[in-house]
Each structure stands twice: as structure tokens, then as C-alpha cells.
N, C-alpha and C positions, 0 to 999 in steps of 0.2 A: 263714728263721731266726726263732725265737720264744724268748721268755723265759717260764719257768714259775716262779711265786713259791710259796714255802712258808714256814711258820713254826710253831714250837711253843714251849712253855715247859718248864722243868724245876723240880722241887720242891726240888732240892738241887744244890749245886755239887760233884758227885761224878762222876768219870770214867765209870764204868759206866752211871750214870743218864743222863748226857749222850749217850753213844753209843746207848743203848737208845731214848731219845726221838727222836734224830736218825734212826736207822735206821728206826723206825716211820714217821716223816714221809716219808723217801725212798721207802720201799716203797709207801706210798699214792700219792705223786706218780708213781712209775713205773707202777703199775697203772692209775691214773686216766687217764694219758696214753699208755698202751701204748708206753712208751719202751724202747729198746734202747741199750746202752752206745755202740755205733758212731754213734748219732745225736747224742750229747751233745758239745757243743763244750767246755764247762767248767761247773763248779759253783763258785759264790761264796757262802761262808758268812759271816755276821756274828753276833756275840754281844754281849749287853750286858756292861758292865764287871763285873758280879757273877758272870760265868762265866769261870773261868780254870783249872779242874781238868783240862781236856782239850780237844783240837781236835775239834769236831764233825765236821769233814771226814773224820776217820779212820773214821767210820761207813760211808762209801762203800766202803772197802776190806773191810768186813764183809758186804757184800751178796753174795748168790749170783750167779754169773755172772762175766762178764769186765769188771768195773768198775775194775780196777786200773790201766787205762791212761787213765782219764778224769782230766784235770787238775782239781785242787781247790785252793781257797785259803780261808784264814780271815782275818778282820779284826774289829776292835772297832767296834761300832755307835757312832754319835754319842751322847754321854750327854745327851740332851734331858731337862730336868726333867719329872718326872711321867710319863715314858714307861713302857711295860710292862717290869717287871723279869724277870730270868732268862729272857730270850727269845733263841732261836736262829732266825735267818732264813736262807733259802737262795734263790738265783736260779740256776736251771738253764737254760742256753742250749742250745737244740737245733736241729738241722737238720730242718725238717719243712715240709710243704706245708699243714698244718692251719691254718685261719683263727684269728685271735685269739679269736673267740667260741667256738671248739671246745677251747680250752686249759682244763684244769682246775687251777686254783691250789688249794693245800691249806693249810689253817690248822687247827691242833689245839690242844688244851688251852686255856689262857688266851689264846693268840694268835688265837683265833677273833674276839676283840674288835677286832683290827686291820682285818679285812675281812669282816664278816659277810655282805656282798653276794656274796662269792666262796666262801663256805663250803659244804661238802657238807651237804645237808639230811638229817634223820633217816630219811627214806624211801629214801635212797640216791642221790637226784638232786642235782646241783649247782645252786646258786642260778642263776637266769636272769641273764644279763648284759645290762644295758640298753644 
């Protein structure tokens, strides 16, 4: 069992924008890790306190395929001073035999600042994990 991290940011606290950015994040996470819904134990989403127009977990239900049976949950991120605003984070727990070094965590938009060491490089390769 492994956890796959992902994060993105939104430009506005608007439902459609929240779902669009979250869906784009999830699609990249799914493709980068070759995931199938039956592998996913659950998805845990958190948002900063400035996001309350929609549940980002709803974007899971908008994915093509059989994602409607995957358990999802949303919560508010701890409001740490000077933390990244308008941020959506997700932890996807999956059943896999893949080693931790083979997991591709995905960070998009301003959330790249959170873990530049794990972010996809411009040429398409993911950063090497030390």
C-alpha cells in the first residue's frame, strides 16, 4: 500500500474552477502512476480556509471510468501563518507493489513550491528522488 501526494492552487474560490483544477490534478496523478479505480483505497482532500465554494472531492465523480465507488473525503487544512493560499491537497492511498521511489507525486500551479523535488520536470521526467 502506498500514498500518492498531489496539490494544486486555484485563482478564485468558484466551484467550476475548483473542480476543473482538481480534475486536472487527478488526471495527471492517475496517468503518471497508471492507476485504476479498483486499486484506490481512498482519497483524502484538504483545502485552505479560503476555499469553500465547492468540495474538490466531487471532481473524482467527474472522472471518466468507474471512480464513483472510490471513497473520498474533504477537510480544512491547518491555517498555518504564511502558508500557500488557495491550495487543494490530495492524498491517494493505493494498493500497489510499486516501490516508494517509483511513485510519482504531482504538484501543479503555485503548489509546485511545496515540493519542487517531487515535481514533474519540463522535459516530462519526474524529479529524481534522493
